[in-house]
Structures are given as C-alpha cells and as structure tokens.
N, C-alpha and C positions, 0 to 999 in steps of 0.2 A: 504493498500500499504505499502511497506517496506521502512523504512526511519531511517537513523542514524542521531544523533545530536552531534555537536562539543561540546556542553556544558558538557555532560557527555558520558561515554561510552555507545553506543547504539547498538543495534542489526541490522545487515543487512537482509533485508528480501528476500527470495527466496520463492520457492515453492515445495511442495511434493504432487502434485496432484494425484488423483486416476485414472491413465490411464491404458491402457492395456499393456501388456508386448511388444506388436508389435511397440512400440515407437510411438504409437498414442498420439497426443497432445491434452490434455484436461484441462479445468480450473478446479480450486477448490476453495474453499472458504476461505482457510487460507491464510494469507498474510505473507510476508517474511520480515525479518529485513534487515536492509542495512549494508554495509561494510565500512572497512577502517583499516590500520596499515602496518607496515613495513615487508619487506621479510628477515627472519633470517632462514638460511638454515642449518640443522644439518645433518651430514653425517651419518644418521642412515638407509640407504637404506635397508640393509639386515634384520635388526631388524624390520623395519615398514612392510616390505614385510611379515614377518613370523607372526607378531601380527595381520596384517590384513587378514592372511590366503588367500593371493592371489597366487596361484600357478597353476600347471597343465600342459597339453599338448595342443598344439593348432596350431597356425599359424607359423610353422617354428620356427628357433632359435631366431628371434626377438621378437615374441609374444607367449604367452602361453594362455590357456584358463583361463577365469576368475574364481576366487574363491573368490570374494568379496562378503560379505553379503549384500543384499539389503533390504530396507524397502519399503512396497508397492509392486507393481508388482515384480514378480520374473523375472530377466532377466540375461543373461550371455553376456559377451564381451570379446575380446581378451586384455590380459594384455600387456601393452607396455613394452619393454625392458629398464631397467632402465640404462643400459650401452650405449645406443644409443641416439642420438639427435632427439628430437621430437619438432617440431614447428607447430604453427597454424597461417596461413595467413588470415588476415580479410579484405575483400573488401566492403567498404561502399559507400555510394553515396557522401561522403566528402572526400574520400581518402583511403588508404590502410595503415594498420599497421600490426605488427606481434608480436607474444609472444611465448617465449619458455616454454614448459610444464616442470614443476618440478615433474618429474616422481619418483625420488628417494624419496622424502619427502611425497608424495602424489599419491601412485600407483593406488589406486582404483579411486580417483577422476579424475585423468588425463586420465586413460584407459576408464572410463566411458564417459568423454567428447569427447575423440577421437572417440569413437564409434558413438556418436551423430553427430559429424561432418561428419563422413562417410555417415551417413543416411541423410545428408543435413537438420538436424533437425533446424539449426540456420538460414539457408538461408531465407531471407524475414522477419526475426523478427527485432524488432526496440531497440533502447535504450529508454526504457520507462521512466527511471528516471535519471535526469542530475542535480546534485547540484554543482554548480561552486565553484572551490577550494577544492572539497571533493572527489566525485567519480562519475562515469557514470555507469549505470547498464542496462543490457540487458539479453538476454537469454530465454525471456518469449514468448512462441509463440502466446500467447493471447493478449500480449502488455498491459496487466493489472496490472502486478506485482503479479498475483496470479497463472500463468501457470507453468507447468513443464512437465517432461517426464513420470510421473507416478511412480516414484521410487526415492529413495535416497540411496546414498552410504556415506561412512564416512571415513575421514582421519583426526585425531586429530591433529592439528598444534602443533609445538614445543611450550613450554610456554614462550619463548623469541621471538616469532614471531612477527614481525613489519610490519605494512602495510603503506609503504611509496610510493612515486610517481612511477608509473609504474608497481606496483605490482598488479596482477590479481588474485582474490580470489572468493570463491563461497559464494552466499548469502544464508541465511538459516532463519527460522522462530523462534521466540524466545522460542518456546516450544520444538524445535529439540535439540538433544544433540551437543555438540561442534564437528566441523568438517564435519556437515551433508551437503550433497551436491545433488542437483537436477540438474537442467540446468541453473539456473539464476546465472549470474556472474557479479563481479563489477571490475573496474579498478580504481585505486587511481590516482587522478588527483592533489591533494595538497601535499605539502611536507610530512606530516605525518597526517593520518587520526586518530590516536590515539585510534583505537578500541582494545578491548582485544583480546586475542589469541583464538578466537571463531571460525574463519572461515578459511576453508581448503584452502590452498594455491595452486592455479592452475598454477601459473608461472609468468613470468615477461615480460614487453614489451622489444623487442630487436630492433625493426624498426618501424619508424613511429610515435614516440612519439609526434611529433608537431600535427599530425592528431588527436590523442586522446586529446591533450591539446585544439585544436580547437573544438572538439566535447563537450568537458568539459565546454566550455564558452556559450554553447547554452542551458541553463537551467534557469528556474525561481527559484530564492533563496527561494521564500516563498512556491510556490506550489511543487517545485521540479519536475516539468514537464518540458519536452523539448520545447523551444521555436520554434523549427525547427524540422521537422521529419528527424530523422536519421536512416537509415535502413541499415542492414547487407545485402549485395547483394550475397555474398559467402563467406564461410568458407572452407579452405582446409588444409590438413595435409601436412607437408614437412619434410624432414629430415634435 
C-alpha cells in the first residue's frame, strides 16, 4: 500500500494498473507511493502545454482533443481550456468539498482527471488511506491502494512545488517518473507534507476544507487505514 513518512521524503503511492482503454477499472500488483507538499504555481501554461504536446481539435473552443502521451492503455480525452475555471465538487458521506483544477501547470493530469469524473469513475470509491495530520488518499476503484484507470499521464511539477494544506496532488509508485498520474489522488491535511516535487499537482481545495479536515482525523496513525468508511458519493465538474 502507498505510504509516505514524515521522517524523510517519501513517495506517495498510486497506481498504473493494466486496464482496458474503455475506462475499465482493474487492479494491479504494484503499489503506489504516498503524497504531500505545498502548491507553488509557475505561470508556464503555454510552455507546459507545448512540452506536454497537448493540442488538437475537439469539443469547441473550451476544449480540444487530447494529445497527451499515455503509458499503459492508449486513451484520448478532451483537453481542458487553461483560460477557463474548472472545479471538481466532491460529495462524500461526511459532507461536501470542492477543489479548483490547476489546468495551466498540469494540463494532461487535470484533463485526464476531468474525463474520469465525467465517466463517474470516482463515484462509490473510498478514501482508503488516512494519515492524521498528513494526507487523505483516494481515487482507487478497488479500495486497496493498487487500483487505477489502466493508464497514466504525466505533468512534471515545478522544482519549487510545495505540498501544503489543501493541495490536491496525484499519487504514484516509486518506480514511475516524476509527475506520473493515474487516478489515485491525495489531499494534504497538515501544514506542510514536506514531500519532494515528484507528484503532479491536481489543484487546491477552495470550499469545504473543514470537511477535508474532519475526514483527515478518521485514520489510524499506525496502520494508516480509515477508522470509519469515508466514501465519495459523487464527483461533478463545475465552472
């Protein structure tokens, strides 16, 4: 299972399982490393988009067809417009919170995540890892810490990226390159997770931080497992 340790920089685990391109959720044997650190946003939107080779034509002016390279199953998805606001509302059995997607710094990661949200990929999933004062982690359809969408994308975060309270980032395995992202994500619940800038930034919580903090208290510090089931009932995209 993915797990980060405060004693030294650690990897946040997520997963790059071998699923089919039709968004089929399946498990894999590799574990993911865990997350944490502050959000430092660099205004390199255009450069990042070019480097990530994300362009094309597609869903009107707001979105274009994805040109982000994927590892694992080959999938395409609409690329979000970096000049428009994109938010994710998360309804859980303990309340609701929302986070803003950082499309400019993570065009491929946010667009992939948005496509999964549209497919209701996250509905019914749980926060399988909760470390009080550190992070809460979810996005695994198997609830084991080993599941994913069957592919990964990548957005290398800025070298000065920090993972502070409310930052939402993507978990990855220790063997995957910096910025790799499947579907597992984590939210920092402590002041500063102190992780290296290896985890793609998904966004930052803009509403319901108290709900996130409440969820963050429902974990066993030793096992890092939740002491109470916390489920995502629904995720939706909003402007």
